[in-house]
C-alpha positions as CSV (number, residue, x, y, z in Angstrom):
1,M,0.0,-0.1,-0.3
2,S,1.3,3.3,-0.3
3,L,1.8,6.3,1.8
4,P,-1.0,8.9,2.3
5,K,-0.1,12.4,1.6
6,F,1.8,14.4,3.6
7,E,4.2,17.6,4.6
8,F,8.0,16.3,5.4
9,V,10.1,18.3,7.5
10,A,13.7,17.8,8.9
11,P,14.8,20.2,11.9
12,K,18.7,20.2,13.1
13,T,17.9,20.7,17.0
14,V,15.1,19.2,19.4
15,A,14.0,23.3,19.7
16,G,13.2,23.1,16.3
17,A,11.3,19.6,16.0
18,I,9.7,21.1,19.0
19,S,8.4,24.2,17.3
20,L,7.1,22.5,14.3
21,Q,5.2,20.6,15.6
22,K,1.2,21.2,15.1
23,D,-1.9,19.8,14.7
24,N,-2.0,16.0,13.2
25,A,2.1,16.2,12.9
26,K,4.2,13.6,14.2
27,F,7.5,13.1,15.0
28,I,10.0,10.0,13.3
29,A,12.9,8.0,14.0
30,G,13.3,4.7,12.5
31,G,9.6,5.0,11.1
32,T,9.3,1.1,11.7
33,D,5.8,1.2,13.4
34,L,4.7,4.8,12.3
35,L,5.0,4.4,8.3
36,V,3.4,0.9,8.5
37,A,0.3,2.3,10.2
38,M,0.1,5.6,7.6
39,K,0.2,2.6,5.4
40,R,-2.6,0.9,6.7
41,R,-4.4,4.5,7.0
42,I,-4.6,4.1,11.1
43,S,-2.1,7.0,11.5
44,S,-2.7,9.9,8.4
45,P,-0.7,12.7,9.7
46,S,-0.6,15.9,7.7
47,V,3.4,16.7,8.7
48,I,6.1,14.3,9.6
49,I,8.9,15.9,11.1
50,D,12.0,13.7,11.4
51,L,14.1,13.7,14.1
52,N,17.6,12.0,12.3
53,K,19.5,15.4,11.9
54,I,19.5,16.3,15.5
55,S,23.0,14.8,16.8
56,N,22.4,15.4,20.5
57,L,19.7,12.5,20.1
58,K,22.2,10.2,18.7
59,R,24.6,9.8,21.5
60,I,25.7,6.7,24.1
61,K,27.8,8.5,26.7
62,W,29.2,7.2,30.5
63,N,29.9,8.5,33.6
64,K,30.1,6.7,37.5
65,K,27.5,9.6,38.4
66,D,24.8,8.8,36.2
67,G,25.5,5.1,34.1
68,L,24.7,5.3,30.6
69,R,23.0,7.8,29.2
70,I,21.6,6.7,26.1
71,G,20.1,9.2,22.8
72,P,16.9,7.7,22.1
73,L,17.8,7.9,18.1
74,I,20.4,5.5,18.9
75,T,19.3,2.5,16.9
76,L,18.9,-1.2,18.3
77,T,22.1,-2.6,16.3
78,Q,23.9,0.6,17.6
79,L,22.9,-0.2,21.1
80,K,23.7,-4.1,20.8
81,E,27.2,-3.6,19.1
82,N,28.7,-0.2,21.1
83,P,32.2,-0.8,23.1
84,L,30.2,1.5,26.2
85,V,26.8,-0.5,26.5
86,G,29.0,-3.7,26.3
87,K,31.4,-2.9,28.8
88,H,29.0,-1.7,31.8
89,L,26.0,-3.8,31.1
90,P,26.5,-6.3,28.2
91,G,22.5,-7.5,29.2
92,L,20.9,-4.9,27.4
93,S,22.7,-5.3,24.2
94,Q,21.9,-9.1,24.4
95,I,18.6,-7.6,24.4
96,V,19.0,-6.6,21.0
97,P,18.7,-10.0,19.0
98,L,15.2,-11.2,20.7
99,I,13.7,-7.8,19.3
100,S,12.1,-8.4,15.3
101,A,14.8,-9.3,12.3
102,P,18.4,-7.6,11.7
103,Q,17.1,-5.3,9.3
104,L,14.5,-3.9,11.4
105,Q,17.7,-3.8,14.3
106,N,19.3,-1.3,11.7
107,M,16.3,1.3,11.5
108,G,14.1,1.0,14.7
109,T,15.6,3.2,17.7
110,I,15.4,2.6,21.4
111,G,13.3,5.8,21.6
112,G,10.6,4.7,19.1
113,N,10.2,1.0,21.0
114,L,9.9,3.0,24.5
115,C,7.5,5.0,22.3
116,L,5.4,2.3,20.4
117,D,1.7,2.8,20.4
118,A,-0.1,-0.4,22.0
119,R,-1.8,-2.7,19.6
120,C,-5.2,-4.9,19.2
121,Y,-5.9,-7.0,16.5
122,Y,-9.2,-4.7,15.7
123,Y,-7.1,-1.7,15.4
124,N,-4.2,-2.5,13.7
125,Q,-6.1,-3.3,10.3
126,P,-6.2,-2.4,7.6
127,V,-9.6,0.6,6.7
128,F,-11.4,-1.8,4.9
129,L,-11.5,-4.7,7.5
130,K,-12.6,-2.1,10.1
131,K,-15.3,-0.9,8.3
132,K,-17.2,-3.9,9.4
133,R,-17.2,-3.0,12.9
134,E,-18.4,-0.1,14.9
135,P,-15.3,2.0,15.4
136,C,-13.7,1.1,18.7
137,L,-12.7,3.2,21.6
138,K,-9.0,3.6,20.4
139,A,-9.8,4.8,16.9
140,G,-12.5,7.6,18.7
141,G,-15.8,5.0,19.3
142,Q,-17.6,4.1,21.9
143,V,-17.4,-0.1,22.3
144,C,-14.6,-2.3,23.1
145,H,-14.1,-4.9,20.8
146,V,-12.1,-7.4,22.9
147,V,-14.4,-6.6,26.2
148,K,-17.9,-5.9,24.7
149,S,-18.8,-5.0,28.4
150,G,-15.7,-3.1,29.2
151,N,-15.3,0.7,29.1
152,R,-11.2,1.0,28.5
153,C,-9.4,0.6,25.6
154,H,-7.1,-3.0,26.0
155,A,-4.9,-2.7,23.8
156,V,-1.5,-4.2,24.6
157,Y,1.8,-2.3,25.1
158,S,4.1,-4.8,23.1
159,G,7.7,-2.8,23.2
160,D,10.6,-4.9,24.0
161,M,12.7,-2.5,25.6
162,A,10.2,-0.9,28.2
163,A,10.4,-4.2,30.4
164,P,14.3,-4.4,31.0
165,L,14.8,-1.0,31.0
166,M,12.4,-0.3,33.9
167,A,13.8,-3.6,35.7
168,L,17.2,-1.5,35.4
169,G,15.9,1.4,37.4
170,T,16.1,3.8,34.6
171,R,15.2,7.2,33.8
172,V,14.2,9.0,30.8
173,K,14.0,12.7,30.1
174,I,11.3,15.1,28.5
175,T,12.3,18.4,26.7
176,G,9.1,20.3,25.9
177,Y,8.2,23.4,24.6
178,S,8.7,25.6,28.1
179,K,9.9,22.7,30.0
180,T,12.5,19.7,30.9
181,K,11.7,17.3,33.3
182,E,13.0,14.0,34.8
183,L,10.9,11.0,35.4
184,A,11.4,7.1,36.4
185,L,10.6,4.7,32.9
186,R,7.5,3.4,35.1
187,K,6.0,6.7,35.5
188,F,6.5,7.2,31.4
189,F,4.0,4.8,30.2
190,S,0.0,6.2,31.0
191,G,-1.7,2.8,31.5
192,S,-4.0,3.7,28.9
193,G,-4.5,1.7,25.7
194,I,-5.5,4.7,23.6
195,K,-2.2,6.4,24.5
196,P,0.4,4.4,26.3
197,N,3.1,7.2,27.2
198,I,2.2,10.5,28.7
199,L,4.2,12.3,25.7
200,K,2.3,15.5,24.9
201,S,2.0,16.6,21.6
202,D,4.9,19.0,21.8
203,E,7.4,16.8,24.2
204,L,10.0,14.7,22.8
205,L,11.5,12.0,24.7
206,T,15.2,13.2,24.6
207,D,17.7,10.8,26.7
208,I,17.2,7.6,28.6
209,I,19.5,7.0,31.6
210,V,20.3,3.5,32.9
211,P,22.2,4.0,36.3
212,P,25.2,2.1,37.1
213,Q,24.2,-1.2,38.7
214,P,25.8,-3.4,41.6
215,E,28.5,-5.8,41.0
216,S,26.5,-8.0,43.0
217,S,23.5,-7.9,40.3
218,G,22.1,-10.2,37.6
219,F,19.8,-9.2,35.0
220,S,17.6,-11.4,32.3
221,Y,14.5,-10.6,29.9
222,R,12.8,-13.4,28.6
223,K,10.0,-13.5,25.7
224,L,7.3,-15.2,24.6
225,R,6.2,-15.2,20.5
226,L,5.2,-17.2,17.9
227,R,8.3,-17.0,15.5
228,D,12.0,-15.8,16.7
229,T,11.8,-13.6,14.7
230,L,9.9,-10.4,13.7
231,D,7.5,-11.2,16.0
232,F,5.9,-8.5,18.7
233,P,5.9,-10.5,22.3
234,L,2.6,-12.4,23.1
235,L,4.4,-11.9,26.8
236,G,8.1,-10.2,27.8
237,V,9.3,-10.7,31.3
238,A,12.1,-8.8,32.5
239,V,14.1,-9.7,36.4
240,F,16.5,-7.9,37.9
241,I,18.4,-9.6,41.3
242,D,21.1,-7.8,43.8
243,L,23.1,-10.7,46.1
244,D,24.5,-10.1,49.2
245,E,28.2,-11.5,48.3
246,K,28.1,-12.7,52.2
247,D,25.5,-14.9,52.4
248,G,23.1,-14.9,49.5
249,R,20.6,-13.2,50.2
250,C,18.7,-11.3,48.2
251,K,19.6,-7.6,48.5
252,D,16.9,-6.0,45.8
253,F,14.7,-7.9,43.4
254,C,12.7,-6.6,40.5
255,L,10.3,-8.0,38.3
256,I,8.2,-6.4,35.2
257,L,5.8,-7.9,33.1
258,S,5.3,-6.3,29.1
259,A,2.7,-7.4,26.6
260,V,-0.5,-8.4,29.4
261,G,-1.5,-5.1,29.4
262,P,-1.9,-0.9,28.5
263,S,0.9,-0.7,29.8
264,P,4.2,-2.7,31.5
265,V,3.2,-4.3,34.5
266,V,5.8,-3.9,38.4
267,V,5.4,-7.0,40.2
268,E,5.6,-4.9,43.3
269,A,4.3,-8.1,45.7
270,A,7.8,-10.1,44.1
271,T,10.0,-7.5,45.3
272,K,8.6,-7.7,49.0
273,M,8.7,-11.7,48.9
274,M,12.3,-11.9,47.9
275,R,14.3,-9.1,49.5
276,G,16.2,-10.8,52.9
277,K,15.9,-14.4,51.4
278,R,18.0,-17.0,49.7
279,M,16.6,-18.3,46.5
280,T,15.0,-21.6,46.4
281,P,13.3,-23.6,43.6
282,K,10.0,-23.2,46.4
283,L,10.2,-19.2,46.8
284,M,10.8,-18.6,43.0
285,D,7.6,-21.0,42.4
286,R,5.6,-18.5,44.9
287,V,7.1,-15.5,43.5
288,A,6.0,-16.4,39.8
289,R,2.3,-17.2,41.2
290,E,2.1,-14.4,42.6
291,A,3.0,-12.8,39.6
292,Q,0.9,-14.6,37.8
293,K,-2.3,-13.0,39.8
294,K,-1.0,-9.7,38.4
295,A,-1.4,-10.7,34.5
296,H,-4.3,-10.1,32.8
297,P,-4.1,-10.8,29.2
298,V,-7.4,-10.7,27.0
299,D,-8.2,-12.2,23.4
300,N,-6.7,-9.7,21.0
301,A,-3.1,-11.4,20.1
302,A,-2.0,-14.4,18.4
303,S,-2.5,-16.9,21.3
304,S,-5.1,-17.5,23.8
305,P,-5.4,-15.6,27.0
306,G,-5.1,-18.9,28.9
307,Y,-1.5,-20.3,27.8
308,R,0.0,-16.5,28.1
309,R,-1.4,-16.2,31.7
310,E,0.1,-19.7,32.2
311,M,3.2,-18.7,30.4
312,V,4.0,-15.9,33.0
313,R,4.7,-18.5,35.6
314,V,6.8,-20.6,33.3
315,L,9.0,-17.7,32.4
316,I,9.5,-16.0,35.2
317,K,11.4,-19.0,36.3
318,K,13.3,-19.3,33.9
319,A,14.4,-15.1,33.9
320,I,14.8,-15.7,37.8
321,R,17.7,-18.9,37.0
322,E,19.1,-17.1,34.1
323,A,19.5,-13.5,36.2
324,L,21.4,-16.1,38.9
325,I,23.6,-17.6,36.6
326,P,26.6,-15.2,37.5
327,F,26.5,-15.9,41.5
328,S,25.3,-19.6,41.1
329,K,22.6,-22.2,39.9
330,V,19.5,-22.6,41.5
């Protein structure tokens, strides 16, 4: 399908990009999501604001205080191959092969992945198919075709990078027309399937800040999908563990679920259950079952909700074991 007509602009500064924003304009980075949406007429912006000439958004820096500061226009391939990432946070670069295929990794950006729109079978369809149904909530209608009696949109956030970055305590910097703010990545998401992040039309994600990780910590991300390439996650599980080097007890623990709702899910109960405890198969199973209660997948993806929910427990235990590999085998 061809693209709809639009005006194209390519500013060289963040301020210039923000100043060009107006009604029905869209920012573009890699374009792997937006261009597909435009071809399907899911999105028809009148203006495309290309960010690729803004050099400040294409840098990766490291310092001991802040850790890694990653520009949102860094492609996934660049993230995987960057020596600073490989040295200070190798687990992050190891996630990239799990995201789509190499061609899209070369184009797609880390910022674009975080800002990915929520997806749903009933919304992410060509126009001629959607005409057969009443417009859904995400399309401006009054009904959710997934949960007929529901009054909220159940489109699923399916970005891969959000859950692992949240587990690592990442913060983001947002630059707007009149002010700049920094906040925890977990607060970047709105909880709404209609618009999954809090960015306003005149705001840009300008920095992704991953703090230095304790030497006694481990990290893992596991993904459920139909094929080993291309597919969005049916489920994502990210785990961070920090162990006491003296007695092996858990000092800190973070568990994030992705692709089970409109935003990544922070399982706070798992943190409380793990802290101060030694890892045992029994404890891991208890945590996995507790997390399973927080997952509420619905029937709008390429697998049944029951199967995806059952796999929450399976993937959590695998992710915990993988995160523990640097220390001991459970």
